C-alpha positions in Angstrom: 161.2 91.5 139.2 162.5 89.0 136.6 161.7 91.2 133.6 163.2 94.2 135.4 166.3 92.3 136.3 166.7 91.1 132.7 166.2 94.6 131.4 168.8 96.1 133.9 171.1 93.2 133.1 170.8 93.8 129.3 171.3 97.6 129.8 174.3 96.9 132.0 175.8 94.5 129.5 175.5 97.1 126.7 177.0 99.8 129.0 179.9 97.6 129.9 180.5 96.7 126.2 180.3 100.4 125.4 182.9 101.2 128.0 180.6 102.7 130.7 181.9 102.9 134.3 180.9 100.4 137.0 177.8 101.4 138.8 175.8 102.3 135.7 173.3 99.6 136.6 172.6 101.4 139.9 171.9 104.5 137.8 169.4 102.6 135.8 167.7 101.4 138.9 167.5 104.9 140.4 166.1 106.2 137.1 163.4 103.4 137.2 162.6 104.4 140.8 162.0 108.0 139.8 159.9 107.0 136.8 157.9 104.5 138.9 157.0 107.2 141.4 155.6 109.6 138.8 151.8 110.0 138.8 150.3 107.5 136.4 148.9 110.0 133.9 152.2 111.9 133.8 154.1 108.7 133.3 151.9 107.4 130.4 151.6 110.8 128.8 155.4 111.3 128.8 156.0 107.8 127.3 153.3 108.4 124.7 154.5 111.8 123.7 158.2 110.9 123.6 157.3 107.8 121.6 155.3 109.8 119.1 158.0 112.4 118.8 160.7 109.7 118.2 158.5 107.8 115.7 158.0 111.0 113.7 161.6 112.1 114.0 163.0 108.8 112.7 160.2 108.6 110.0 161.2 112.1 108.8 164.9 111.6 109.0 165.0 108.2 107.3 162.0 108.3 104.9 160.8 111.9 104.8 157.5 110.5 106.2 156.8 108.5 103.0 156.0 104.8 102.7 159.2 102.9 102.1 158.5 99.2 101.9 156.2 97.2 99.7 153.7 96.5 102.5 153.2 100.2 103.2 152.9 101.1 99.5 150.3 98.4 98.9 148.3 99.4 102.0 148.3 103.1 100.9 147.1 102.0 97.5 144.4 100.0 99.2 143.5 102.9 101.5 143.1 105.1 98.4 140.8 102.5 96.9 138.7 102.4 100.1 138.6 106.2 100.3 137.2 106.2 96.8 134.5 103.7 97.9 135.9 100.7 96.0 137.6 97.5 97.1 139.5 97.1 93.8 140.6 99.0 90.8 140.4 98.0 87.1 143.5 96.1 86.1 146.1 98.3 84.4 146.4 97.7 80.6 149.9 96.3 81.0 149.9 94.6 84.5 153.6 93.7 84.3 154.5 97.4 84.1 152.7 97.9 87.4 154.0 95.0 89.5 153.8 95.6 93.2 155.1 92.8 95.4 151.8 92.1 97.3 149.2 93.5 94.8 147.0 91.1 92.9 145.9 91.5 89.3 143.3 88.9 88.4 140.1 88.8 86.3 140.4 92.4 85.3 140.7 93.6 88.9 143.7 95.1 90.8 143.5 94.8 94.6 145.6 94.2 97.7 146.0 91.0 99.7 145.7 92.7 103.1 142.7 92.7 105.4 141.0 96.1 105.5 141.7 97.2 109.1 145.0 99.0 108.7 144.1 100.4 105.3 140.9 101.8 106.7 142.9 103.6 109.4 145.3 104.8 106.6 142.2 106.0 104.6 141.2 108.2 107.6 144.7 109.6 107.6 144.5 110.2 103.9 141.2 112.0 104.3 142.7 114.2 107.0 145.8 114.8 104.8 148.0 113.1 107.5 148.6 109.6 106.3 152.1 109.7 107.7 150.7 110.2 111.2 148.7 106.9 111.4 151.5 104.4 112.0 153.4 106.6 114.6 150.2 107.3 116.4 149.2 103.6 116.5 152.7 102.6 117.6 152.6 105.2 120.4 149.1 104.2 121.5 150.5 100.7 122.1 152.4 102.1 125.1 149.4 102.9 127.3 147.7 99.7 126.0 150.7 97.7 127.2 150.4 99.4 130.6 146.7 98.4 130.8 147.5 94.8 129.8 150.3 94.5 132.4 148.1 96.1 135.1 145.2 93.8 134.3 147.2 90.6 134.3 149.5 91.5 137.2 149.7 94.9 138.9 150.4 98.6 138.5 154.2 98.2 138.6 154.2 95.5 136.0 152.0 97.7 133.8 154.4 100.5 134.2 157.3 98.3 133.3 155.4 96.8 130.3 154.8 100.3 129.1 158.4 101.3 129.5 159.7 98.2 127.7 157.2 98.7 124.9 158.3 102.4 124.6 162.0 101.2 124.5 161.2 98.7 121.7 
């Protein structure tokens, strides 16, 4: 109950600061009671689908589903290399004109500093023509994974709360 109490307290604090009426905390507890009573598959499916929809909505609204930070750009570059069957590309003729924050140009080779796991998943997304779906899908799959971890370590209710808190984050 400590994480639930902390979560309700945090929500209550935000609601008070935002000018909500007294009793909003009770509303949050009633909502949690309803969510907790859903069949497990429905609960996890709803959290997963809403999470995926929100990831995609924010990604589209903020970035038009394109990579927007150096890490993402470099990993897409690395995914394209992997998809072509290579670990590196020949160095560009003027490396200073092609500076990426985390790309390395050395000994005539141009490559990324990142381990290959995420770029391999991005390569699958590129091959399917859906690279913008990989990160939202992985983030949303974390929700049922958090449930499984919470259930394994503690119990079903802790797993459900872990999934909900993961969804909210």
